[in-house]
Structures are given as C-alpha cells and as structure tokens.
C-alpha positions as CSV (number, residue, x, y, z in Angstrom):
1,M,5.4,13.7,-12.2
2,A,5.0,10.5,-10.1
3,R,4.4,7.2,-11.8
4,R,1.2,5.3,-10.9
5,Y,1.6,1.6,-10.5
6,V,-1.2,-0.6,-11.7
7,Y,-0.9,-4.3,-10.7
8,L,-2.1,-6.8,-13.3
9,V,-2.3,-10.3,-11.7
10,E,-3.3,-12.9,-14.3
11,D,-1.8,-16.3,-15.1
12,D,-3.1,-16.4,-18.7
13,T,0.0,-15.0,-20.5
14,S,-1.8,-13.9,-23.7
15,L,-4.6,-12.1,-21.9
16,R,-2.2,-10.5,-19.4
17,T,0.0,-9.2,-22.2
18,L,-2.9,-7.8,-24.1
19,V,-4.4,-6.0,-21.1
20,A,-1.0,-4.7,-20.1
21,K,-0.4,-3.3,-23.5
22,V,-3.7,-1.4,-23.5
23,L,-3.3,0.0,-20.0
24,R,0.2,1.2,-20.7
25,G,-1.4,3.8,-23.0
26,L,-2.8,5.6,-20.0
27,P,-0.9,8.7,-18.8
28,R,1.8,8.1,-16.1
29,V,0.7,4.5,-15.7
30,E,3.3,1.8,-15.1
31,V,1.8,-1.6,-15.4
32,R,3.5,-4.3,-13.3
33,E,2.6,-7.8,-14.5
34,Y,2.4,-10.9,-12.3
35,D,1.3,-14.5,-12.9
36,R,1.5,-15.3,-9.2
37,A,-0.2,-13.3,-6.4
38,E,2.6,-14.0,-4.0
39,D,5.0,-12.0,-6.2
40,A,2.6,-9.1,-6.4
41,L,2.1,-9.0,-2.7
42,H,5.9,-9.0,-2.1
43,D,6.3,-5.9,-4.3
44,F,3.8,-3.8,-2.3
45,A,6.5,-2.3,-0.1
46,T,8.6,-1.0,-3.0
47,H,6.1,-0.3,-5.8
48,L,2.9,0.5,-4.1
49,P,-0.1,0.1,-6.5
50,V,-2.9,2.7,-6.9
51,L,-5.1,0.1,-8.5
52,I,-5.3,-3.7,-8.9
53,V,-6.6,-5.8,-11.8
54,A,-6.6,-9.5,-10.8
55,D,-7.9,-12.9,-11.9
56,L,-9.4,-15.2,-9.2
57,G,-8.4,-18.7,-10.3
58,L,-4.6,-18.3,-9.9
59,Q,-2.0,-20.9,-9.2
60,G,-0.8,-20.9,-5.6
61,M,-2.5,-18.1,-3.7
62,S,-5.9,-17.4,-5.2
63,G,-7.0,-14.0,-6.4
64,V,-9.6,-13.9,-3.5
65,E,-6.9,-14.5,-0.9
66,F,-4.6,-11.9,-2.6
67,I,-7.3,-9.3,-2.6
68,A,-8.3,-10.0,1.0
69,R,-4.7,-9.7,2.2
70,S,-4.2,-6.5,0.2
71,R,-7.4,-5.0,1.7
72,Q,-6.2,-5.8,5.2
73,W,-3.5,-3.3,4.7
74,F,-5.1,-0.9,2.2
75,S,-8.9,-0.9,2.1
76,K,-9.0,2.0,-0.3
77,I,-7.2,0.3,-3.2
78,P,-9.7,0.0,-6.2
79,V,-9.8,-3.6,-7.4
80,L,-11.1,-4.9,-10.7
81,V,-11.6,-8.7,-10.8
82,I,-11.4,-10.3,-14.3
83,T,-12.7,-13.9,-14.1
84,G,-14.2,-16.7,-16.1
85,C,-15.3,-18.6,-13.0
86,R,-17.4,-16.1,-10.9
87,S,-19.8,-18.8,-9.6
88,R,-16.9,-20.7,-8.1
89,F,-15.9,-17.8,-5.9
90,E,-19.3,-16.2,-5.4
91,S,-19.6,-16.8,-1.7
92,Q,-16.1,-15.6,-1.0
93,L,-16.6,-12.4,-3.0
94,R,-19.4,-11.4,-0.7
95,D,-16.7,-10.8,2.0
96,L,-14.8,-8.4,-0.4
97,P,-17.1,-5.3,-0.7
98,G,-16.2,-2.7,-3.3
99,V,-14.6,-5.1,-5.7
100,E,-15.8,-4.8,-9.3
101,I,-16.3,-8.0,-11.3
102,W,-15.5,-8.2,-15.0
103,E,-16.5,-11.5,-16.4
104,K,-14.5,-13.0,-19.3
105,P,-14.8,-12.4,-22.1
106,F,-15.0,-8.6,-21.7
107,Q,-14.1,-5.6,-23.9
108,I,-10.5,-4.6,-23.4
109,L,-11.1,-1.0,-24.2
110,D,-14.0,-0.8,-21.8
111,L,-11.7,-2.1,-19.0
112,R,-9.1,0.5,-20.1
113,Q,-11.7,3.3,-19.8
114,R,-12.8,2.1,-16.4
115,V,-9.2,2.1,-15.1
116,N,-8.7,5.6,-16.5
117,D,-11.9,6.8,-14.8
118,L,-10.9,5.4,-11.4
119,L,-7.4,6.9,-11.6
120,A,-8.9,10.3,-12.6
121,T,-11.2,10.1,-9.6
122,Q,-8.2,9.5,-7.3
123,V,-6.4,12.6,-8.7
124,A,-9.6,14.7,-8.3
125,E,-10.0,13.7,-4.7
126,R,-6.5,14.8,-3.8
127,T,-5.6,18.5,-3.4
128,K,-2.2,17.7,-1.9
129,A,0.8,15.7,-3.2
130,F,-0.2,12.3,-4.5
131,I,0.1,10.1,-1.5
132,P,-2.0,7.0,-1.9
133,F,-1.4,5.7,1.7
134,G,-0.1,6.9,5.0
135,V,3.1,6.3,6.9
136,L,1.6,3.4,8.9
137,D,0.6,1.7,5.7
138,Y,4.1,1.8,4.3
139,L,5.6,0.6,7.6
140,Q,3.2,-2.4,7.7
141,L,3.9,-3.3,4.1
142,A,7.7,-3.1,4.6
143,S,7.2,-5.4,7.6
144,L,5.1,-7.8,5.5
145,G,7.7,-8.0,2.8
146,G,10.8,-8.0,5.0
147,Q,12.2,-5.1,3.1
148,D,15.3,-3.0,3.6
149,L,14.3,0.6,3.0
150,V,14.6,4.2,4.0
151,L,11.3,6.0,4.4
152,K,11.6,9.8,4.1
153,V,8.5,11.6,5.3
154,S,7.7,15.3,4.9
155,L,5.3,16.3,7.7
156,G,2.6,18.9,7.2
157,D,4.3,21.3,9.7
158,G,7.4,21.5,7.5
159,R,9.6,19.0,9.4
160,S,11.1,15.9,7.9
161,A,11.5,12.4,9.4
162,T,13.7,9.6,8.2
163,M,12.9,6.0,9.1
164,E,15.4,3.2,8.5
165,I,13.8,-0.2,8.0
166,V,15.9,-3.4,8.0
167,G,14.4,-6.8,7.3
168,G,11.0,-5.3,7.7
169,D,11.6,-3.9,11.2
170,I,11.9,-0.3,12.1
171,W,15.6,0.1,12.9
172,D,15.8,3.8,13.7
173,C,14.0,7.1,13.2
174,H,15.3,10.7,13.1
175,L,13.1,13.8,13.4
176,G,15.1,17.0,14.1
177,V,16.9,16.4,17.4
178,L,14.7,13.4,18.2
179,K,15.9,9.9,17.6
180,G,14.6,6.3,17.9
181,I,11.1,5.6,19.4
182,E,10.6,9.2,20.5
183,A,11.1,10.4,16.9
184,L,8.9,7.7,15.5
185,G,6.0,8.5,17.9
186,E,6.3,12.2,17.1
187,A,6.3,11.6,13.3
188,L,3.2,9.3,13.5
189,E,1.3,12.0,15.4
190,H,1.4,14.3,12.4
191,E,-0.1,14.1,8.9
192,A,2.4,13.4,6.1
193,A,2.6,15.9,3.2
194,G,5.0,13.7,1.2
195,I,6.5,10.2,1.4
196,D,9.5,8.8,-0.5
197,L,10.8,5.2,-0.5
198,V,14.5,4.7,-1.0
199,P,16.3,1.4,-1.1
200,L,18.7,0.9,1.8
201,T,22.1,0.5,0.0
202,R,24.5,1.0,2.9
203,P,25.0,-0.9,6.2
204,P,22.4,0.1,8.7
205,G,23.3,2.4,11.6
206,E,22.8,1.9,15.3
207,R,19.5,0.1,16.1
208,R,17.6,2.3,18.5
209,I,14.2,0.6,18.1
210,K,14.6,-2.9,19.3
211,D,11.2,-4.5,19.0
212,S,9.4,-5.8,15.9
213,T,7.4,-3.4,13.8
214,A,4.1,-5.0,15.0
215,Q,5.1,-4.6,18.6
216,V,6.4,-1.1,18.2
217,L,3.2,0.1,16.4
218,L,1.0,-1.6,19.0
219,E,2.8,0.1,21.9
220,L,2.7,3.5,20.2
221,A,-1.1,3.1,19.5
222,V,-1.7,2.2,23.2
223,A,0.4,5.2,24.3
224,Q,-1.4,7.6,22.0
225,D,-4.8,6.3,23.1
226,T,-3.9,6.7,26.7
227,A,-2.6,10.3,26.1
228,R,-5.9,11.2,24.3
229,A,-8.0,9.8,27.1
230,A,-6.0,11.8,29.6
231,R,-6.5,15.0,27.6
232,Q,-10.2,14.4,27.3
233,E,-10.4,13.7,31.1
234,E,-8.7,17.0,31.7
235,L,-11.2,18.9,29.5
236,V,-14.1,17.4,31.4
237,R,-12.7,18.5,34.8
C-alpha cells in the first residue's frame, strides 16, 4: 500500500528526533525530518506530504511563511504547529485558518494520537485510490521546485496521460493520439483516478509545450472558462 509522508519541520534536533520516532510507529507513515523550511518546501514535488508538523521559530524561512506557502498550493493539508512562542506569532496565525496549535511542552503520545486521527479521517473520506491532490497541484509543485519528473495520470474514463516535466516546466504531454498542449488540455478536463510521480532519468524528448508552466495553465484556464461560457450561452438560447 502507498506510503504516507508526514513532514516534521523542527530545528530542535532532540525534539525532532523524539517526535519522529513516535510518529514512525503509525501504520504506513514515513516521517521526513527537516530543520529548515526551505528544504521541506523543495521536497513537495517528489514526496508530497499528507500532513505537516512544524515549529514556527525556525532559522531562515519561518514556520508561518512555510505554512502560508504550503497552503497557497494545497489548502487541504492538515497542519499541526508545535511552538514555544505562540504570542510572538499570534497576529500572523490569524491569517492561517485551520492550523492546530500545540504549545510546548506537550505530551508526545497525545500528538501521535492526533496525527493518527487526522490520517484516519483522510482515509475514511476517500472511496477511491489515495490521491491527496489533483494533477494541477502536482504540476504547480513541480514548477515551484524546478523538478525533472514524469507525471503518469490515470483518468476516470480509463485513459492514461503522461506528462514530461523538465526544470519545472511542462515539456510534453501524451494522451492516446493527442500530444502537446492539446493532450494536456484534454487531461486536465477530466478527474484523475490515479497519479504516479516518476523521476526523469533519460534525456527529454521533443519539447511540444513551449511556454512556462504558469503561462500554460493560465491560458488553459482562460480557454476552459471561455468554452464553458459558450456552452451556457447555447443552453440559454
């Protein structure tokens, strides 16, 4: 069964080691430890977390900024904040709804139980294959991290799409006989039933999609909105 990545972002080595050890006892959980938020954010594209446990007073990027940037991409990720300086970040935390605050010192086993409960809720809410996020989310994360990946997407109608990503940009897409931007637009119109991330280990093929990921997704969104508006107009007539 699929592993579930839990990100633990804490610069106190002894506390991070203890929490990680306890959380690793949960079924199918792989804890990824970080002392810097920047490193955690970079790994989103290849090891997407289903839950985040993070300190606030980190070196470099603060925990508040890390959570905010994570939520820009994936608003549904559960976040548990472990902090000994809540008052220092109180005003900023108001802009991060849905974040649970655990003030230090806390009971490690209580935190473990809460993580287990949240993961169990995620499983109960999904009747399909475990897909924490959609295709757009993965594409945006790959762009953010400048990743080289192959995204293999099983669509709900039984078809499969393959998206090649180089340096964070969508290089090409194949869906049946469709290729390039036409294949990508068709794939994004349908719900994904399964998503696999595979490292790109060979030289990329022909680049059929020339623009940046942000530009491509913006243009596709505009085209889709225009098409929907046209269909609605036809129905009114």
